[in-house]
C-alpha positions in Angstrom: 189.5 73.1 128.6 185.9 73.7 129.5 186.4 71.6 132.7 189.4 73.7 133.7 187.4 77.0 133.1 184.5 75.6 135.1 186.9 74.7 138.0 188.5 78.2 138.0 185.0 79.8 138.1 184.1 77.4 140.9 187.0 78.5 143.0 186.2 82.1 142.2 182.7 81.5 143.6 184.1 79.8 146.7 186.4 82.8 147.3 183.4 85.1 147.3 181.3 83.1 149.8 184.1 81.4 151.8 187.2 83.8 151.4 189.6 82.0 153.8 189.0 78.5 152.3 188.8 79.8 148.7 192.0 81.8 148.9 193.8 79.0 150.7 193.0 76.7 147.8 194.0 79.4 145.3 197.3 80.1 147.0 198.6 76.7 148.2 196.9 74.4 145.7 197.2 76.6 142.6 193.5 76.7 142.0 193.3 80.4 141.1 193.8 82.1 137.8 195.9 85.3 137.6 194.7 85.8 134.0 191.1 85.8 135.2 192.0 88.2 138.0 193.6 90.6 135.5 190.5 90.4 133.3 188.4 91.3 136.4 190.6 94.3 137.0 190.0 95.5 133.5 186.3 94.9 133.8 186.3 96.9 137.0 187.9 99.8 135.2 185.2 99.6 132.5 182.4 99.4 135.2 183.8 102.6 136.8 183.3 104.4 133.4 179.8 102.9 133.1 179.0 104.0 136.6 180.3 107.5 136.0 178.1 108.0 132.9 175.0 105.8 133.2 174.1 106.0 136.9 170.6 107.6 137.2 170.4 111.3 137.5 169.1 111.1 141.1 172.4 109.6 142.3 174.7 111.0 139.6 176.6 114.1 140.6 179.3 113.8 137.9 179.8 116.4 135.2 179.1 114.2 132.2 180.2 116.9 129.7 183.7 116.8 131.2 183.9 113.0 131.4 187.0 111.3 130.1 186.5 107.5 129.9 190.2 106.8 129.1 191.3 108.8 132.2 188.8 107.1 134.5 189.7 103.6 133.2 193.5 104.2 133.3 193.4 105.8 136.8 191.3 103.0 138.2 193.5 100.3 136.9 196.7 102.1 137.8 195.5 102.5 141.4 194.9 98.8 141.6 198.2 97.9 140.1 199.9 100.4 142.5 198.3 98.7 145.4 199.4 95.2 144.2 203.0 96.3 143.6 203.2 98.2 146.9 201.8 95.3 148.9 204.3 92.9 147.2 207.2 95.3 148.0 206.1 95.6 151.7 205.4 92.0 152.3 208.7 90.9 150.7 210.4 92.9 153.4 208.1 91.4 156.0 208.6 87.8 154.9 205.2 87.4 153.4 204.6 84.1 151.5 202.5 85.6 148.7 204.1 86.6 145.4 202.9 89.3 143.0 200.6 87.0 140.9 199.0 85.8 144.1 198.4 89.3 145.3 196.9 90.3 141.9 194.6 87.2 142.0 193.4 88.1 145.5 192.8 91.7 144.4 190.9 90.8 141.3 188.7 88.2 143.0 188.0 90.6 145.9 186.4 93.1 143.5 183.5 90.8 142.6 181.0 91.9 145.3 181.7 95.6 144.7 181.3 95.1 141.0 177.9 93.5 141.5 177.0 96.5 143.7 178.0 98.9 140.9 176.0 96.9 138.3 172.9 97.0 140.6 173.4 100.7 141.3 173.6 101.6 137.6 170.6 99.6 136.6 168.3 100.3 139.6 169.2 104.0 139.9 167.4 104.7 136.6 164.1 103.5 138.0 163.9 104.8 141.6 162.8 107.9 143.4 165.0 110.0 145.7 163.6 108.4 148.9 164.8 105.0 147.7 168.3 106.1 146.9 169.5 105.5 150.5 168.5 101.8 150.2 170.5 101.5 147.0 173.5 103.1 148.7 173.3 100.6 151.5 173.4 97.7 148.9 176.5 99.2 147.2 178.1 99.8 150.6 177.5 96.2 151.6 179.3 95.1 148.3 182.2 97.4 149.1 182.5 96.2 152.7 182.4 92.5 151.5 185.1 93.3 148.9 187.3 94.9 151.6 186.8 91.9 153.9 187.7 89.5 151.0 190.9 91.5 150.3 191.9 91.5 154.0 191.2 87.8 154.3 192.9 87.0 151.1 196.1 88.9 151.9 196.2 87.4 155.4 195.9 83.9 153.9 198.4 84.1 151.1 201.0 85.8 153.2 200.4 83.6 156.3 200.2 86.6 158.6 198.4 87.1 161.9 195.6 89.7 161.8 197.8 92.3 163.5 200.7 91.8 161.1 198.4 91.8 158.1 196.8 95.1 159.3 200.3 96.6 159.6 201.3 95.4 156.2 198.2 96.9 154.6 198.9 100.3 156.3 202.5 100.1 155.1 201.2 99.3 151.7 199.5 102.7 151.5 202.6 104.4 152.8 204.7 102.6 150.1 202.1 103.6 147.5 202.4 107.2 148.5 206.2 107.1 148.3 206.0 105.5 144.8 203.7 108.2 143.6 205.9 110.9 145.1 209.0 109.4 143.4 207.2 109.0 140.2 206.0 112.6 140.2 209.5 113.8 141.1 211.0 111.7 138.2 208.6 113.0 135.6 209.1 116.6 136.9 212.8 116.2 136.4 212.4 114.7 133.0 210.1 117.6 132.0 212.6 120.2 133.3 215.4 118.4 131.4 213.4 118.4 128.2 212.5 122.1 128.6 216.2 122.9 129.2 217.4 121.0 126.2 214.7 122.7 124.0 215.7 126.1 125.3 219.4 125.4 124.6 218.6 124.2 121.1 216.4 127.2 120.3 219.2 129.5 121.6 221.8 127.8 119.4 219.5 128.1 116.4 219.0 131.8 116.9 222.8 132.3 117.1 223.5 130.5 113.9 
């Protein structure tokens, strides 16, 4: 068991420093762990809450009195899940080789550099002066850029796409996500109107009795 965990963490490290090789091993030799990726998604949601509240006041422009940790966590995780589902939907139509667990694995692993950037930001921002904030922002931005690179490389590898087709698939992923959000909002609006109508009818019937 310990050996298996060590092996999974080893391929996680390989994915960070050698994305193409790491994600190839994960996708085609089953070296990754979807469970570990899901845990990373959850941890990222927690880190977003920590970043919102505990970033030093020099870099923190959030209204802490209005902070809702549950909302921040759930929104962060739902956005990631929405991206994974949207990408799976699009790539299924475009003959991509990756399945949903593989996409989730790539997404979870790709968050590692950005997560480290957030941790560094939260810790260091409490000990720096305003003039040093720009350097810290550069460090966080580098983590974000590397995470985006890992995501692009991972999706390209698991779907066996060319760079151009992968870019088109990612663009269509955002389009699909927007459509899903629109349909979801429309659905819940209709449900709300239906419930309101039923309540109004029930209240009218009660008044007439």
